[in-house]
C-alpha positions in Angstrom: -10.4 -70.2 -40.4 -8.5 -68.9 -43.4 -7.9 -65.5 -41.8 -6.7 -67.0 -38.5 -4.1 -69.2 -40.2 -2.6 -66.6 -42.6 -1.4 -63.1 -41.6 -1.8 -60.0 -43.8 1.8 -60.3 -45.3 1.2 -64.0 -46.1 -2.1 -63.2 -47.8 -0.4 -60.6 -49.9 2.3 -63.0 -50.9 -0.4 -65.6 -51.9 -2.2 -63.0 -53.9 1.0 -62.0 -55.7 1.8 -65.7 -56.5 -1.7 -66.3 -57.8 -1.6 -63.2 -60.1 1.7 -64.4 -61.5 0.5 -67.9 -62.1 -2.7 -66.6 -63.9 -0.7 -64.1 -66.0 1.9 -66.7 -67.0 -0.9 -69.2 -67.9 -2.6 -66.6 -70.1 0.7 -65.8 -71.8 1.3 -69.5 -72.5 -2.1 -70.0 -74.2 -1.9 -66.7 -76.1 -1.0 -67.0 -79.8 -0.1 -63.4 -80.3 3.3 -62.2 -79.1 2.0 -58.8 -78.1 -0.7 -60.4 -75.9 1.9 -62.6 -74.4 4.1 -59.7 -73.6 1.2 -57.7 -72.1 0.3 -60.7 -69.8 3.9 -60.9 -68.6 4.2 -57.2 -68.0 0.8 -57.2 -66.1 2.1 -60.0 -63.9 5.3 -58.1 -63.2 3.5 -54.9 -62.3 1.1 -56.7 -60.0 3.9 -58.5 -58.3 5.9 -55.3 -57.7 2.9 -53.5 -56.3 1.9 -56.3 -53.9 5.6 -56.8 -52.9 5.8 -53.1 -52.0 2.7 -53.3 -49.8 4.0 -56.5 -48.1 7.4 -54.9 -47.5 6.0 -51.8 -45.8 3.4 -53.7 -43.8 5.9 -56.2 -42.5 8.8 -53.7 -41.8 7.0 -50.5 -40.8 6.6 -51.5 -37.1 10.2 -52.9 -37.0 11.9 -49.9 -38.4 9.9 -47.3 -36.5 11.1 -48.1 -32.9 14.7 -48.2 -33.9 14.5 -44.8 -35.4 12.2 -43.1 -32.8 13.2 -44.7 -29.6 16.9 -45.2 -30.0 17.4 -41.4 -30.3 15.9 -41.0 -26.8 18.1 -43.5 -25.1 21.5 -43.1 -23.6 24.5 -45.5 -23.7 24.0 -48.9 -25.1 20.3 -49.3 -24.2 18.0 -49.4 -27.2 14.2 -50.1 -26.9 13.0 -52.5 -29.6 9.7 -54.3 -29.9 9.4 -58.0 -29.0 8.8 -60.7 -31.5 5.2 -61.7 -31.6 5.1 -65.1 -33.5 6.1 -68.2 -31.6 6.4 -71.8 -32.8 4.6 -74.5 -31.0 6.7 -76.9 -28.8 9.7 -74.5 -29.0 11.1 -71.8 -26.8 10.2 -68.1 -27.2 11.5 -64.9 -25.8 9.1 -62.1 -24.8 11.2 -59.0 -24.9 10.6 -56.0 -22.7 13.2 -53.2 -22.5 12.7 -49.9 -20.7 15.8 -47.7 -20.9 16.7 -45.4 -18.1 16.8 -41.8 -19.4 19.2 -40.6 -16.8 22.1 -43.0 -16.8 24.1 -41.1 -14.2 21.3 -41.4 -11.6 21.3 -44.6 -9.5 18.0 -46.5 -9.6 16.2 -49.7 -8.7 13.5 -51.4 -10.7 11.1 -54.2 -10.5 9.3 -56.0 -13.4 5.8 -57.6 -13.4 4.3 -59.6 -16.2 0.6 -60.1 -16.8 -1.1 -62.5 -19.2 -4.6 -62.5 -20.8 -5.3 -65.6 -23.0 -7.2 -65.2 -26.2 -10.4 -66.5 -24.7 -10.1 -64.4 -21.5 -11.2 -60.8 -20.8 -8.9 -59.8 -17.8 -5.2 -59.9 -17.1 -3.8 -62.3 -14.5 -0.5 -61.9 -12.7 2.0 -64.0 -14.5 5.5 -63.3 -13.1 7.4 -60.8 -10.9 11.1 -60.0 -10.7 12.5 -57.9 -7.9 15.7 -57.8 -5.8 17.4 -60.2 -8.2 14.7 -62.8 -7.5 12.0 -64.1 -9.9 8.7 -65.6 -8.9 6.3 -67.5 -11.2 2.7 -66.7 -10.1 0.6 -68.2 -12.8 0.6 -72.1 -12.4 0.1 -72.5 -16.2 3.7 -71.5 -16.6 5.3 -73.5 -13.8 8.8 -74.8 -14.8 8.3 -73.3 -18.3 9.2 -69.7 -17.6 12.6 -68.2 -16.9 14.0 -64.7 -16.4 16.0 -63.5 -19.5 16.6 -59.9 -18.6 19.2 -57.9 -16.8 21.5 -60.0 -14.6 23.0 -59.4 -11.2 21.7 -55.9 -10.8 18.7 -54.1 -9.2 18.8 -51.3 -11.8 16.8 -53.3 -14.4 16.5 -52.1 -18.0 15.8 -55.4 -19.7 12.8 -57.2 -18.3 12.5 -60.0 -20.9 11.3 -63.5 -20.1 11.7 -66.9 -21.9 9.0 -69.5 -22.2 9.8 -73.1 -22.9 7.7 -75.6 -24.8 5.2 -73.0 -26.1 1.7 -74.3 -26.6 -1.3 -72.9 -28.4 -2.9 -72.0 -25.1 -0.1 -69.5 -24.6 -1.6 -67.4 -27.4 -2.8 -64.1 -26.1 -1.8 -60.6 -24.8 1.1 -60.1 -22.4 1.8 -56.9 -20.5 5.1 -56.0 -19.0 5.2 -53.3 -16.2 8.4 -51.6 -15.1 8.4 -49.9 -11.8 11.5 -47.8 -11.4 12.7 -45.5 -8.6 15.3 -42.9 -9.4 17.3 -42.0 -6.3 18.4 -38.3 -6.5 20.4 -36.6 -3.7 17.4 -35.1 -1.9 14.5 -37.1 -3.1 13.3 -40.2 -5.0 11.2 -40.2 -8.2 9.1 -43.2 -9.2 8.1 -44.0 -12.8 6.0 -46.8 -14.3 6.2 -48.1 -17.9 3.9 -50.5 -19.5 4.5 -52.5 -22.7 1.9 -54.8 -24.4 2.7 -57.7 -26.6 0.2 -59.8 -28.6 1.7 -63.2 -29.1 0.5 -65.7 -31.7 1.5 -69.4 -31.7 1.8 -71.1 -35.1 2.8 -74.6 -36.1 5.8 -75.8 -38.1 3.6 -76.3 -41.1 3.0 -72.6 -41.3 6.7 -71.9 -41.4 7.2 -74.5 -44.1 4.4 -73.0 -46.2 6.0 -69.6 -45.8 9.4 -71.0 -47.0 7.6 -72.6 -50.0 5.9 -69.3 -50.7 9.3 -67.6 -51.0 10.6 -70.4 -53.2 7.6 -70.2 -55.5 7.8 -66.4 -55.8 11.5 -66.6 -56.6 10.8 -69.2 -59.3 8.0 -67.0 -60.7 10.4 -64.1 -60.9 12.9 -66.1 -62.8 10.1 -67.3 -65.1 9.0 -63.7 -65.7 12.5 -62.7 -66.7 12.8 -65.6 -69.2 9.3 -64.8 -70.6 10.2 -61.1 -71.0 13.5 -61.9 -72.8 11.7 -64.4 -75.0 9.0 -61.9 -75.9 11.5 -59.2 -76.6 13.5 -61.4 -78.9 10.4 -62.5 -80.7 9.2 -58.9 -81.2 12.6 -57.9 -82.3 12.8 -60.7 -84.9 9.3 -60.0 -86.1 10.1 -56.3 -86.5 13.2 -57.1 -88.5 11.3 -59.5 -90.7 8.6 -56.8 -91.3 11.3 -54.3 -92.3 12.8 -56.8 -94.7 9.4 -57.5 -96.2 8.6 -53.8 -96.5 11.9 -53.2 -98.2 11.4 -56.0 -100.6 7.9 -54.9 -101.4 9.1 -51.3 -102.0 11.9 -52.5 -104.3 9.4 -54.7 -106.2 7.0 -51.7 -106.6 9.9 -49.4 -107.7 11.1 -52.0 -110.2 7.6 -52.5 -111.6 7.1 -48.7 -111.9 10.4 -48.5 -113.8 9.4 -51.2 -116.2 6.0 -49.5 -116.8 7.7 -46.3 -117.5 10.2 -47.9 -120.0 7.2 -49.6 -121.8 5.3 -46.3 -122.1 8.4 -44.6 -123.5 8.9 -47.4 -126.1 5.3 -47.2 -127.2 5.6 -43.5 -127.8 
């Protein structure tokens, strides 16, 4: 149940927060300033490491398509991955873009969507769009699904759809199929492109918990900065005091040695 509610980035953020809380608690109950500074630095290092892991896991699959696919496209068409996390009782766009590599060649295309719920083992035909006409095939999406792709053209490149009033039953795998026919002067060439999207439906409570997670992490960051400044000032003050005590002790020893020498000379 815990794994189904929290994703990997959320678990990493929770772990980072717990590490910070434990380290700050240790630093508060520590009597030695060096132990306190060590606890704060440990917290900071753990947070930085886990934040780096979270950053790369949450952004790797977003940055990769922009860099690898956009270089293959022509004109203004850029293939990007669809969002995968929908909020219950709200609308959600399932994106599906298939750019035509030869922009100067006229073409026609049709789009078909298929859906496999999380408790199913086979895809069922969900929606079809052809000749500027859409058709909802799966009755579970009647009056909730609308075309959100290319408008007023048969040369489709954006085959996105929009789902209204998303429910938890909409969780599952969606497959988008582009069937394109490139019409050259002497022949026609047909291509098919498939894209798969795994959509997860979450509640508003999950979003609020994520916002609170960010707030707590920012608060812990500020607390770490304050603790590090406090520890630095304490160590600096302790070091200066130690130097003053050492200097006073050295002067006292030197003065005592001088007095002893004067007494010995007087005795002789």
